[in-house]
Biopython code that builds the backbone (N, CA, C, O; Angstrom):
import numpy as np
from Bio.PDB.StructureBuilder import StructureBuilder

atoms = [
    (1, "MET", "N", (103.128, 91.882, 101.537)),
    (1, "MET", "CA", (102.819, 92.695, 100.393)),
    (1, "MET", "C", (101.537, 93.467, 100.692)),
    (1, "MET", "O", (100.577, 92.915, 101.230)),
    (2, "ARG", "N", (101.535, 94.710, 100.345)),
    (2, "ARG", "CA", (100.374, 95.535, 100.662)),
    (2, "ARG", "C", (99.577, 95.932, 99.431)),
    (2, "ARG", "O", (98.351, 96.017, 99.502)),
    (3, "ASP", "N", (100.227, 96.174, 98.321)),
    (3, "ASP", "CA", (99.547, 96.674, 97.133)),
    (3, "ASP", "C", (99.687, 95.715, 95.968)),
    (3, "ASP", "O", (100.692, 95.018, 95.828)),
    (4, "GLY", "N", (98.664, 95.695, 95.142)),
    (4, "GLY", "CA", (98.699, 94.894, 93.931)),
    (4, "GLY", "C", (97.883, 95.573, 92.857)),
    (4, "GLY", "O", (97.046, 96.430, 93.140)),
    (5, "LEU", "N", (98.131, 95.189, 91.638)),
    (5, "LEU", "CA", (97.435, 95.739, 90.484)),
    (5, "LEU", "C", (96.448, 94.705, 89.969)),
    (5, "LEU", "O", (96.850, 93.623, 89.541)),
    (6, "LEU", "N", (95.147, 95.030, 90.005)),
    (6, "LEU", "CA", (94.129, 94.149, 89.434)),
    (6, "LEU", "C", (94.191, 94.272, 87.920)),
    (6, "LEU", "O", (94.070, 95.371, 87.378)),
    (7, "ASP", "N", (94.377, 93.156, 87.240)),
    (7, "ASP", "CA", (94.476, 93.171, 85.778)),
    (7, "ASP", "C", (93.565, 92.096, 85.203)),
    (7, "ASP", "O", (93.909, 90.914, 85.194)),
    (8, "THR", "N", (92.396, 92.520, 84.723)),
    (8, "THR", "CA", (91.419, 91.576, 84.183)),
    (8, "THR", "C", (91.889, 90.934, 82.888)),
    (8, "THR", "O", (91.339, 89.912, 82.477)),
    (9, "GLY", "N", (92.889, 91.507, 82.240)),
    (9, "GLY", "CA", (93.393, 90.963, 80.988)),
    (9, "GLY", "C", (94.579, 90.035, 81.151)),
    (9, "GLY", "O", (95.026, 89.435, 80.174)),
    (10, "ALA", "N", (95.099, 89.903, 82.356)),
    (10, "ALA", "CA", (96.266, 89.052, 82.605)),
    (10, "ALA", "C", (95.821, 87.662, 83.043)),
    (10, "ALA", "O", (94.819, 87.507, 83.742)),
    (11, "ASP", "N", (96.572, 86.668, 82.626)),
    (11, "ASP", "CA", (96.247, 85.285, 82.971)),
    (11, "ASP", "C", (96.720, 84.894, 84.361)),
    (11, "ASP", "O", (95.945, 84.353, 85.151)),
    (12, "ASP", "N", (97.984, 85.162, 84.669)),
    (12, "ASP", "CA", (98.611, 84.638, 85.881)),
    (12, "ASP", "C", (98.816, 85.709, 86.948)),
    (12, "ASP", "O", (99.238, 86.826, 86.649)),
    (13, "THR", "N", (98.514, 85.358, 88.190)),
    (13, "THR", "CA", (98.837, 86.194, 89.328)),
    (13, "THR", "C", (100.330, 86.026, 89.586)),
    (13, "THR", "O", (100.823, 84.908, 89.735)),
    (14, "VAL", "N", (101.047, 87.154, 89.637)),
    (14, "VAL", "CA", (102.515, 87.104, 89.696)),
    (14, "VAL", "C", (103.039, 88.094, 90.734)),
    (14, "VAL", "O", (102.607, 89.245, 90.796)),
    (15, "PHE", "N", (103.980, 87.616, 91.545)),
    (15, "PHE", "CA", (104.663, 88.430, 92.544)),
    (15, "PHE", "C", (106.162, 88.382, 92.289)),
    (15, "PHE", "O", (106.648, 87.525, 91.550)),
    (16, "SER", "N", (106.877, 89.291, 92.894)),
    (16, "SER", "CA", (108.336, 89.266, 92.852)),
    (16, "SER", "C", (108.841, 88.119, 93.724)),
    (16, "SER", "O", (108.193, 87.750, 94.704)),
    (17, "ASP", "N", (109.982, 87.563, 93.372)),
    (17, "ASP", "CA", (110.544, 86.485, 94.189)),
    (17, "ASP", "C", (110.961, 86.975, 95.572)),
    (17, "ASP", "O", (111.180, 86.163, 96.470)),
    (18, "THR", "N", (111.074, 88.289, 95.758)),
    (18, "THR", "CA", (111.368, 88.804, 97.097)),
    (18, "THR", "C", (110.194, 88.535, 98.044)),
    (18, "THR", "O", (110.393, 88.375, 99.248)),
    (19, "VAL", "N", (108.978, 88.485, 97.505)),
    (19, "VAL", "CA", (107.801, 88.143, 98.308)),
    (19, "VAL", "C", (107.906, 86.688, 98.759)),
    (19, "VAL", "O", (107.640, 86.369, 99.918)),
    (20, "ALA", "N", (108.296, 85.813, 97.838)),
    (20, "ALA", "CA", (108.463, 84.396, 98.186)),
    (20, "ALA", "C", (109.513, 84.242, 99.275)),
    (20, "ALA", "O", (109.327, 83.485, 100.227)),
    (21, "SER", "N", (110.601, 84.955, 99.128)),
    (21, "SER", "CA", (111.675, 84.888, 100.114)),
    (21, "SER", "C", (111.191, 85.376, 101.481)),
    (21, "SER", "O", (111.470, 84.745, 102.500)),
    (22, "ALA", "N", (110.473, 86.488, 101.503)),
    (22, "ALA", "CA", (109.964, 87.038, 102.758)),
    (22, "ALA", "C", (108.963, 86.093, 103.429)),
    (22, "ALA", "O", (108.847, 86.072, 104.654)),
    (23, "MET", "N", (108.235, 85.305, 102.612)),
    (23, "MET", "CA", (107.248, 84.368, 103.142)),
    (23, "MET", "C", (107.863, 83.010, 103.474)),
    (23, "MET", "O", (107.181, 82.137, 104.011)),
    (24, "GLY", "N", (109.148, 82.825, 103.160)),
    (24, "GLY", "CA", (109.814, 81.555, 103.421)),
    (24, "GLY", "C", (109.427, 80.454, 102.447)),
    (24, "GLY", "O", (109.481, 79.273, 102.789)),
    (25, "ILE", "N", (109.033, 80.835, 101.229)),
    (25, "ILE", "CA", (108.612, 79.861, 100.226)),
    (25, "ILE", "C", (109.830, 79.381, 99.444)),
    (25, "ILE", "O", (110.578, 80.188, 98.892)),
    (26, "ASP", "N", (110.026, 78.070, 99.399)),
    (26, "ASP", "CA", (111.124, 77.463, 98.660)),
    (26, "ASP", "C", (110.683, 77.238, 97.215)),
    (26, "ASP", "O", (109.777, 76.446, 96.955)),
    (27, "LEU", "N", (111.324, 77.935, 96.280)),
    (27, "LEU", "CA", (110.963, 77.813, 94.863)),
    (27, "LEU", "C", (111.850, 76.835, 94.106)),
    (27, "LEU", "O", (111.700, 76.686, 92.893)),
    (28, "SER", "N", (112.772, 76.165, 94.796)),
    (28, "SER", "CA", (113.727, 75.291, 94.111)),
    (28, "SER", "C", (113.060, 74.118, 93.388)),
    (28, "SER", "O", (113.612, 73.611, 92.412)),
    (29, "LYS", "N", (111.896, 73.681, 93.842)),
    (29, "LYS", "CA", (111.203, 72.565, 93.199)),
    (29, "LYS", "C", (109.878, 72.993, 92.570)),
    (29, "LYS", "O", (109.052, 72.156, 92.206)),
    (30, "ALA", "N", (109.688, 74.306, 92.448)),
    (30, "ALA", "CA", (108.436, 74.833, 91.896)),
    (30, "ALA", "C", (108.401, 74.654, 90.381)),
    (30, "ALA", "O", (109.437, 74.588, 89.720)),
    (31, "GLU", "N", (107.175, 74.578, 89.848)),
    (31, "GLU", "CA", (106.987, 74.483, 88.398)),
    (31, "GLU", "C", (107.545, 75.744, 87.744)),
    (31, "GLU", "O", (107.298, 76.857, 88.207)),
    (32, "HIS", "N", (108.298, 75.556, 86.667)),
    (32, "HIS", "CA", (108.906, 76.691, 85.964)),
    (32, "HIS", "C", (108.293, 76.847, 84.580)),
    (32, "HIS", "O", (108.108, 75.867, 83.857)),
    (33, "ARG", "N", (107.982, 78.085, 84.219)),
    (33, "ARG", "CA", (107.613, 78.406, 82.843)),
    (33, "ARG", "C", (107.858, 79.897, 82.618)),
    (33, "ARG", "O", (108.093, 80.646, 83.567)),
    (34, "PHE", "N", (107.803, 80.310, 81.386)),
    (34, "PHE", "CA", (108.014, 81.704, 81.046)),
    (34, "PHE", "C", (106.669, 82.403, 80.898)),
    (34, "PHE", "O", (105.724, 81.834, 80.352)),
    (35, "VAL", "N", (106.585, 83.654, 81.393)),
    (35, "VAL", "CA", (105.355, 84.432, 81.291)),
    (35, "VAL", "C", (105.673, 85.780, 80.657)),
    (35, "VAL", "O", (106.741, 86.354, 80.869)),
    (36, "GLY", "N", (104.724, 86.262, 79.880)),
    (36, "GLY", "CA", (104.852, 87.590, 79.302)),
    (36, "GLY", "C", (104.087, 88.580, 80.152)),
    (36, "GLY", "O", (102.924, 88.352, 80.482)),
    (37, "LEU", "N", (104.731, 89.674, 80.507)),
    (37, "LEU", "CA", (104.085, 90.728, 81.273)),
    (37, "LEU", "C", (104.054, 92.003, 80.449)),
    (37, "LEU", "O", (105.016, 92.320, 79.750)),
    (38, "ALA", "N", (102.959, 92.725, 80.531)),
    (38, "ALA", "CA", (102.810, 93.962, 79.767)),
    (38, "ALA", "C", (103.963, 94.912, 80.081)),
    (38, "ALA", "O", (104.354, 95.079, 81.237)),
    (39, "GLY", "N", (104.492, 95.525, 79.038)),
    (39, "GLY", "CA", (105.584, 96.479, 79.204)),
    (39, "GLY", "C", (106.959, 95.852, 79.257)),
    (39, "GLY", "O", (107.959, 96.566, 79.331)),
    (40, "ARG", "N", (107.031, 94.539, 79.222)),
    (40, "ARG", "CA", (108.328, 93.841, 79.237)),
    (40, "ARG", "C", (108.634, 93.362, 77.823)),
    (40, "ARG", "O", (107.764, 92.792, 77.164)),
    (41, "PRO", "N", (109.856, 93.586, 77.350)),
    (41, "PRO", "CA", (110.187, 93.232, 75.959)),
    (41, "PRO", "C", (110.215, 91.727, 75.681)),
    (41, "PRO", "O", (110.043, 91.310, 74.536)),
    (42, "ARG", "N", (110.427, 90.918, 76.702)),
    (42, "ARG", "CA", (110.472, 89.465, 76.498)),
    (42, "ARG", "C", (109.917, 88.741, 77.725)),
    (42, "ARG", "O", (109.855, 89.309, 78.816)),
    (43, "PRO", "N", (109.519, 87.495, 77.538)),
    (43, "PRO", "CA", (108.968, 86.726, 78.668)),
    (43, "PRO", "C", (109.973, 86.605, 79.816)),
    (43, "PRO", "O", (111.186, 86.599, 79.609)),
    (44, "LEU", "N", (109.432, 86.510, 81.023)),
    (44, "LEU", "CA", (110.241, 86.371, 82.231)),
    (44, "LEU", "C", (110.157, 84.952, 82.765)),
    (44, "LEU", "O", (109.123, 84.293, 82.656)),
    (45, "SER", "N", (111.246, 84.494, 83.337)),
    (45, "SER", "CA", (111.292, 83.202, 83.998)),
    (45, "SER", "C", (110.441, 83.286, 85.259)),
    (45, "SER", "O", (110.598, 84.206, 86.062)),
    (46, "CYS", "N", (109.539, 82.323, 85.428)),
    (46, "CYS", "CA", (108.573, 82.394, 86.520)),
    (46, "CYS", "C", (108.431, 81.018, 87.174)),
    (46, "CYS", "O", (108.357, 79.996, 86.491)),
    (47, "TYR", "N", (108.394, 81.012, 88.506)),
    (47, "TYR", "CA", (108.234, 79.787, 89.272)),
    (47, "TYR", "C", (106.899, 79.829, 89.993)),
    (47, "TYR", "O", (106.584, 80.803, 90.677)),
    (48, "PHE", "N", (106.114, 78.769, 89.839)),
    (48, "PHE", "CA", (104.757, 78.733, 90.378)),
    (48, "PHE", "C", (104.686, 77.857, 91.625)),
    (48, "PHE", "O", (105.184, 76.732, 91.650)),
    (49, "ALA", "N", (104.051, 78.409, 92.661)),
    (49, "ALA", "CA", (103.909, 77.701, 93.928)),
    (49, "ALA", "C", (102.506, 77.924, 94.487)),
    (49, "ALA", "O", (101.858, 78.931, 94.203)),
    (50, "ARG", "N", (102.064, 76.977, 95.272)),
    (50, "ARG", "CA", (100.760, 77.062, 95.938)),
    (50, "ARG", "C", (100.973, 77.786, 97.266)),
    (50, "ARG", "O", (101.791, 77.373, 98.088)),
    (51, "ILE", "N", (100.227, 78.871, 97.462)),
    (51, "ILE", "CA", (100.353, 79.644, 98.687)),
    (51, "ILE", "C", (98.955, 79.987, 99.209)),
    (51, "ILE", "O", (97.951, 79.683, 98.564)),
    (52, "LEU", "N", (98.903, 80.609, 100.359)),
    (52, "LEU", "CA", (97.662, 81.083, 100.932)),
    (52, "LEU", "C", (97.605, 82.594, 100.721)),
    (52, "LEU", "O", (98.456, 83.325, 101.226)),
    (53, "LEU", "N", (96.599, 83.064, 99.971)),
    (53, "LEU", "CA", (96.415, 84.501, 99.741)),
    (53, "LEU", "C", (95.397, 85.048, 100.730)),
    (53, "LEU", "O", (94.488, 84.342, 101.167)),
    (54, "ARG", "N", (95.568, 86.316, 101.072)),
    (54, "ARG", "CA", (94.633, 86.966, 101.990)),
    (54, "ARG", "C", (94.471, 88.419, 101.569)),
    (54, "ARG", "O", (95.451, 89.126, 101.338)),
    (55, "ILE", "N", (93.208, 88.856, 101.473)),
    (55, "ILE", "CA", (92.919, 90.260, 101.216)),
    (55, "ILE", "C", (91.927, 90.744, 102.269)),
    (55, "ILE", "O", (91.133, 89.971, 102.805)),
    (56, "SER", "N", (91.997, 92.037, 102.548)),
    (56, "SER", "CA", (91.097, 92.598, 103.548)),
    (56, "SER", "C", (90.815, 94.054, 103.234)),
    (56, "SER", "O", (91.661, 94.771, 102.700)),
    (57, "ASP", "N", (89.605, 94.475, 103.576)),
    (57, "ASP", "CA", (89.243, 95.890, 103.486)),
    (57, "ASP", "C", (89.217, 96.514, 104.874)),
    (57, "ASP", "O", (88.750, 97.641, 105.041)),
    (58, "GLY", "N", (89.711, 95.795, 105.860)),
    (58, "GLY", "CA", (89.693, 96.262, 107.236)),
    (58, "GLY", "C", (88.461, 95.823, 108.003)),
    (58, "GLY", "O", (88.420, 95.923, 109.229)),
    (59, "VAL", "N", (87.456, 95.336, 107.284)),
    (59, "VAL", "CA", (86.225, 94.844, 107.903)),
    (59, "VAL", "C", (86.128, 93.338, 107.703)),
    (59, "VAL", "O", (85.998, 92.576, 108.661)),
    (60, "GLU", "N", (86.195, 92.919, 106.433)),
    (60, "GLU", "CA", (86.177, 91.495, 106.094)),
    (60, "GLU", "C", (87.557, 91.092, 105.573)),
    (60, "GLU", "O", (88.247, 91.878, 104.923)),
    (61, "THR", "N", (87.935, 89.867, 105.867)),
    (61, "THR", "CA", (89.183, 89.307, 105.365)),
    (61, "THR", "C", (88.864, 87.999, 104.668)),
    (61, "THR", "O", (88.172, 87.142, 105.217)),
    (62, "PHE", "N", (89.375, 87.853, 103.453)),
    (62, "PHE", "CA", (89.187, 86.639, 102.667)),
    (62, "PHE", "C", (90.534, 85.939, 102.535)),
    (62, "PHE", "O", (91.557, 86.577, 102.284)),
    (63, "GLU", "N", (90.521, 84.623, 102.705)),
    (63, "GLU", "CA", (91.748, 83.832, 102.656)),
    (63, "GLU", "C", (91.483, 82.578, 101.846)),
    (63, "GLU", "O", (90.461, 81.920, 102.041)),
    (64, "TRP", "N", (92.406, 82.230, 100.922)),
    (64, "TRP", "CA", (92.211, 81.065, 100.075)),
    (64, "TRP", "C", (93.540, 80.563, 99.528)),
    (64, "TRP", "O", (94.502, 81.324, 99.419)),
    (65, "PRO", "N", (93.591, 79.265, 99.180)),
    (65, "PRO", "CA", (94.794, 78.715, 98.554)),
    (65, "PRO", "C", (94.792, 79.057, 97.066)),
    (65, "PRO", "O", (93.755, 79.008, 96.405)),
    (66, "ALA", "N", (95.972, 79.404, 96.553)),
    (66, "ALA", "CA", (96.086, 79.760, 95.137)),
    (66, "ALA", "C", (97.479, 79.428, 94.629)),
    (66, "ALA", "O", (98.453, 79.455, 95.382)),
    (67, "THR", "N", (97.561, 79.117, 93.357)),
    (67, "THR", "CA", (98.852, 78.932, 92.704)),
    (67, "THR", "C", (99.219, 80.236, 92.033)),
    (67, "THR", "O", (98.485, 80.735, 91.180)),
    (68, "VAL", "N", (100.361, 80.792, 92.422)),
    (68, "VAL", "CA", (100.814, 82.072, 91.886)),
    (68, "VAL", "C", (102.245, 81.938, 91.387)),
    (68, "VAL", "O", (102.978, 81.029, 91.778)),
    (69, "GLY", "N", (102.622, 82.867, 90.514)),
    (69, "GLY", "CA", (103.968, 82.871, 89.965)),
    (69, "GLY", "C", (104.861, 83.859, 90.689)),
    (69, "GLY", "O", (104.400, 84.865, 91.228)),
    (70, "PHE", "N", (106.152, 83.548, 90.689)),
    (70, "PHE", "CA", (107.161, 84.421, 91.275)),
    (70, "PHE", "C", (108.259, 84.647, 90.243)),
    (70, "PHE", "O", (108.832, 83.689, 89.724)),
    (71, "VAL", "N", (108.553, 85.899, 89.946)),
    (71, "VAL", "CA", (109.589, 86.245, 88.976)),
    (71, "VAL", "C", (110.768, 86.887, 89.693)),
    (71, "VAL", "O", (110.606, 87.537, 90.725)),
    (72, "ALA", "N", (111.957, 86.693, 89.127)),
    (72, "ALA", "CA", (113.162, 87.293, 89.696)),
    (72, "ALA", "C", (113.121, 88.799, 89.489)),
    (72, "ALA", "O", (112.735, 89.289, 88.427)),
    (73, "GLY", "N", (113.521, 89.511, 90.510)),
    (73, "GLY", "CA", (113.622, 90.954, 90.397)),
    (73, "GLY", "C", (112.395, 91.671, 90.904)),
    (73, "GLY", "O", (111.429, 91.065, 91.368)),
    (74, "LYS", "N", (112.468, 92.975, 90.800)),
    (74, "LYS", "CA", (111.416, 93.836, 91.345)),
    (74, "LYS", "C", (110.330, 94.106, 90.315)),
    (74, "LYS", "O", (110.611, 94.322, 89.136)),
    (75, "LEU", "N", (109.088, 94.091, 90.779)),
    (75, "LEU", "CA", (107.949, 94.506, 89.970)),
    (75, "LEU", "C", (107.433, 95.825, 90.539)),
    (75, "LEU", "O", (107.526, 96.054, 91.745)),
    (76, "HIS", "N", (106.894, 96.692, 89.691)),
    (76, "HIS", "CA", (106.298, 97.930, 90.197)),
    (76, "HIS", "C", (105.131, 97.597, 91.123)),
    (76, "HIS", "O", (104.968, 98.217, 92.174)),
    (77, "TYR", "N", (104.328, 96.622, 90.729)),
    (77, "TYR", "CA", (103.194, 96.150, 91.526)),
    (77, "TYR", "C", (103.077, 94.646, 91.350)),
    (77, "TYR", "O", (103.391, 94.106, 90.289)),
    (78, "SER", "N", (102.624, 93.979, 92.394)),
    (78, "SER", "CA", (102.259, 92.579, 92.240)),
    (78, "SER", "C", (101.037, 92.534, 91.333)),
    (78, "SER", "O", (100.170, 93.404, 91.402)),
    (79, "LEU", "N", (100.976, 91.514, 90.484)),
    (79, "LEU", "CA", (99.911, 91.408, 89.492)),
    (79, "LEU", "C", (98.846, 90.433, 89.984)),
    (79, "LEU", "O", (99.113, 89.243, 90.157)),
    (80, "LEU", "N", (97.647, 90.943, 90.206)),
    (80, "LEU", "CA", (96.515, 90.135, 90.656)),
    (80, "LEU", "C", (95.635, 89.898, 89.436)),
    (80, "LEU", "O", (94.890, 90.783, 89.016)),
    (81, "ALA", "N", (95.725, 88.706, 88.875)),
    (81, "ALA", "CA", (95.116, 88.404, 87.582)),
    (81, "ALA", "C", (94.047, 87.328, 87.715)),
    (81, "ALA", "O", (93.555, 87.061, 88.811)),
    (82, "GLN", "N", (93.695, 86.719, 86.596)),
    (82, "GLN", "CA", (92.627, 85.722, 86.557)),
    (82, "GLN", "C", (92.954, 84.496, 87.418)),
    (82, "GLN", "O", (92.254, 84.218, 88.392)),
    (83, "ALA", "N", (94.002, 83.772, 87.066)),
    (83, "ALA", "CA", (94.324, 82.524, 87.774)),
    (83, "ALA", "C", (94.742, 82.822, 89.209)),
    (83, "ALA", "O", (95.670, 83.593, 89.455)),
    (84, "GLY", "N", (94.053, 82.209, 90.133)),
    (84, "GLY", "CA", (94.410, 82.329, 91.540)),
    (84, "GLY", "C", (93.798, 83.509, 92.264)),
    (84, "GLY", "O", (93.797, 83.548, 93.494)),
    (85, "PHE", "N", (93.273, 84.481, 91.513)),
    (85, "PHE", "CA", (92.705, 85.656, 92.175)),
    (85, "PHE", "C", (91.322, 86.002, 91.623)),
    (85, "PHE", "O", (90.309, 85.660, 92.234)),
    (86, "LEU", "N", (91.272, 86.671, 90.483)),
    (86, "LEU", "CA", (89.989, 87.131, 89.945)),
    (86, "LEU", "C", (89.051, 85.996, 89.560)),
    (86, "LEU", "O", (87.845, 86.215, 89.448)),
    (87, "GLN", "N", (89.568, 84.793, 89.355)),
    (87, "GLN", "CA", (88.696, 83.667, 89.020)),
    (87, "GLN", "C", (87.702, 83.386, 90.146)),
    (87, "GLN", "O", (86.664, 82.767, 89.914)),
    (88, "PHE", "N", (88.008, 83.831, 91.347)),
    (88, "PHE", "CA", (87.170, 83.554, 92.510)),
    (88, "PHE", "C", (86.270, 84.715, 92.926)),
    (88, "PHE", "O", (85.510, 84.597, 93.886)),
    (89, "PHE", "N", (86.353, 85.845, 92.202)),
    (89, "PHE", "CA", (85.599, 87.032, 92.586)),
    (89, "PHE", "C", (84.881, 87.648, 91.399)),
    (89, "PHE", "O", (85.347, 87.552, 90.264)),
    (90, "SER", "N", (83.753, 88.275, 91.661)),
    (90, "SER", "CA", (83.130, 89.197, 90.718)),
    (90, "SER", "C", (83.678, 90.561, 91.087)),
    (90, "SER", "O", (83.728, 90.915, 92.265)),
    (91, "ALA", "N", (84.090, 91.328, 90.091)),
    (91, "ALA", "CA", (84.684, 92.640, 90.355)),
    (91, "ALA", "C", (83.828, 93.730, 89.734)),
    (91, "ALA", "O", (83.489, 93.676, 88.551)),
    (92, "ASP", "N", (83.484, 94.719, 90.548)),
    (92, "ASP", "CA", (82.731, 95.883, 90.085)),
    (92, "ASP", "C", (83.666, 97.087, 90.160)),
    (92, "ASP", "O", (84.046, 97.526, 91.245)),
    (93, "PHE", "N", (84.033, 97.617, 88.984)),
    (93, "PHE", "CA", (84.968, 98.726, 88.908)),
    (93, "PHE", "C", (84.198, 100.043, 88.810)),
    (93, "PHE", "O", (83.467, 100.264, 87.844)),
    (94, "ASP", "N", (84.357, 100.909, 89.797)),
    (94, "ASP", "CA", (83.763, 102.241, 89.792)),
    (94, "ASP", "C", (84.890, 103.226, 89.515)),
    (94, "ASP", "O", (85.574, 103.681, 90.432)),
    (95, "GLY", "N", (85.075, 103.549, 88.241)),
    (95, "GLY", "CA", (86.167, 104.429, 87.839)),
    (95, "GLY", "C", (86.067, 105.813, 88.431)),
    (95, "GLY", "O", (87.066, 106.383, 88.870)),
    (96, "GLU", "N", (84.867, 106.354, 88.446)),
    (96, "GLU", "CA", (84.685, 107.705, 88.977)),
    (96, "GLU", "C", (85.020, 107.774, 90.469)),
    (96, "GLU", "O", (85.646, 108.731, 90.925)),
    (97, "GLY", "N", (84.607, 106.774, 91.212)),
    (97, "GLY", "CA", (84.864, 106.742, 92.643)),
    (97, "GLY", "C", (86.205, 106.144, 93.024)),
    (97, "GLY", "O", (86.586, 106.169, 94.194)),
    (98, "HIS", "N", (86.937, 105.598, 92.031)),
    (98, "HIS", "CA", (88.237, 104.953, 92.273)),
    (98, "HIS", "C", (88.111, 103.817, 93.280)),
    (98, "HIS", "O", (88.929, 103.680, 94.190)),
    (99, "VAL", "N", (87.058, 102.999, 93.099)),
    (99, "VAL", "CA", (86.786, 101.901, 94.013)),
    (99, "VAL", "C", (86.523, 100.632, 93.209)),
    (99, "VAL", "O", (85.864, 100.661, 92.170)),
    (100, "VAL", "N", (87.047, 99.528, 93.708)),
    (100, "VAL", "CA", (86.728, 98.211, 93.160)),
    (100, "VAL", "C", (86.088, 97.408, 94.279)),
    (100, "VAL", "O", (86.628, 97.319, 95.381)),
    (101, "THR", "N", (84.934, 96.825, 93.986)),
    (101, "THR", "CA", (84.259, 95.974, 94.956)),
    (101, "THR", "C", (84.401, 94.527, 94.491)),
    (101, "THR", "O", (83.973, 94.173, 93.392)),
    (102, "LEU", "N", (85.003, 93.702, 95.336)),
    (102, "LEU", "CA", (85.176, 92.283, 95.034)),
    (102, "LEU", "C", (84.159, 91.482, 95.841)),
    (102, "LEU", "O", (84.048, 91.634, 97.057)),
    (103, "THR", "N", (83.421, 90.629, 95.139)),
    (103, "THR", "CA", (82.431, 89.764, 95.776)),
    (103, "THR", "C", (82.804, 88.323, 95.473)),
    (103, "THR", "O", (82.934, 87.962, 94.303)),
    (104, "PRO", "N", (82.981, 87.486, 96.492)),
    (104, "PRO", "CA", (83.367, 86.100, 96.230)),
    (104, "PRO", "C", (82.293, 85.357, 95.433)),
    (104, "PRO", "O", (81.097, 85.509, 95.681)),
    (105, "LYS", "N", (82.741, 84.559, 94.481)),
    (105, "LYS", "CA", (81.849, 83.712, 93.692)),
    (105, "LYS", "C", (81.554, 82.432, 94.476)),
    (105, "LYS", "O", (82.255, 82.119, 95.439)),
    (106, "PRO", "N", (80.532, 81.701, 94.073)),
    (106, "PRO", "CA", (80.243, 80.416, 94.738)),
    (106, "PRO", "C", (81.429, 79.446, 94.695)),
    (106, "PRO", "O", (81.544, 78.574, 95.556)),
    (107, "SER", "N", (82.304, 79.591, 93.709)),
    (107, "SER", "CA", (83.470, 78.712, 93.586)),
    (107, "SER", "C", (84.630, 79.118, 94.507)),
    (107, "SER", "O", (85.664, 78.451, 94.525)),
    (108, "PHE", "N", (84.467, 80.202, 95.264)),
    (108, "PHE", "CA", (85.531, 80.670, 96.165)),
    (108, "PHE", "C", (85.948, 79.531, 97.105)),
    (108, "PHE", "O", (85.118, 79.020, 97.857)),
    (109, "PRO", "N", (87.223, 79.130, 97.068)),
    (109, "PRO", "CA", (87.649, 77.947, 97.838)),
    (109, "PRO", "C", (88.131, 78.242, 99.253)),
    (109, "PRO", "O", (88.643, 77.351, 99.930)),
    (110, "GLY", "N", (87.975, 79.469, 99.701)),
    (110, "GLY", "CA", (88.551, 79.842, 100.987)),
    (110, "GLY", "C", (87.532, 80.087, 102.063)),
    (110, "GLY", "O", (86.466, 79.473, 102.109)),
    (111, "ARG", "N", (87.902, 81.016, 102.934)),
    (111, "ARG", "CA", (87.054, 81.330, 104.058)),
    (111, "ARG", "C", (87.071, 82.831, 104.316)),
    (111, "ARG", "O", (88.000, 83.535, 103.921)),
    (112, "VAL", "N", (86.038, 83.298, 104.978)),
    (112, "VAL", "CA", (85.951, 84.684, 105.401)),
    (112, "VAL", "C", (86.307, 84.697, 106.893)),
    (112, "VAL", "O", (85.741, 83.944, 107.686)),
    (113, "ILE", "N", (87.231, 85.545, 107.249)),
    (113, "ILE", "CA", (87.700, 85.602, 108.640)),
    (113, "ILE", "C", (87.063, 86.787, 109.339)),
    (113, "ILE", "O", (87.322, 87.019, 110.520)),
]
sb = StructureBuilder()
sb.init_structure("model")
sb.init_model(0)
sb.init_chain("A")
sb.init_seg("    ")
for serial, (resi, resn, name, xyz) in enumerate(atoms, 1):
    if name == "N":
        sb.init_residue(resn, " ", resi, " ")
    sb.init_atom(name, np.array(xyz, "f"), 0.0, 1.0, " ", f" {name:<3s}", serial, name[0])
structure = sb.get_structure()
C-alpha cells in the first residue's frame, strides 16, 4: 500500500481486505466487529489483526506493531487513524504547504530504520 488518508477524527486504522490478502494475513480467526466509516450509510464488517506497519519519507523509515482493521471491498484510501497509527505520533499539519510532519511520541513502540 502506498497511500493513506490521515484522519484525526477516526478511531480505527482500516485497510481493504485486499491489503491483508496481498500481505498473506489470515483473517479467519481475527477479532470481528462493525465499524462506521465516514460517507458510508451503515457500519462495515471489519476484522482486526496485529501487523507490522512501516512509513517512510525516503530518508527515515518508522516501523511498529499495530492492530488494524480490514474491511471487505475497495476503499478509496486506507484510513490512518488514532488506534495503531496517530496514537504514536504528533502531527503538524501545514495546510498551505500541503505537508504533514509526523514526529514519534515517547510511547512509539517501534524502531527507526
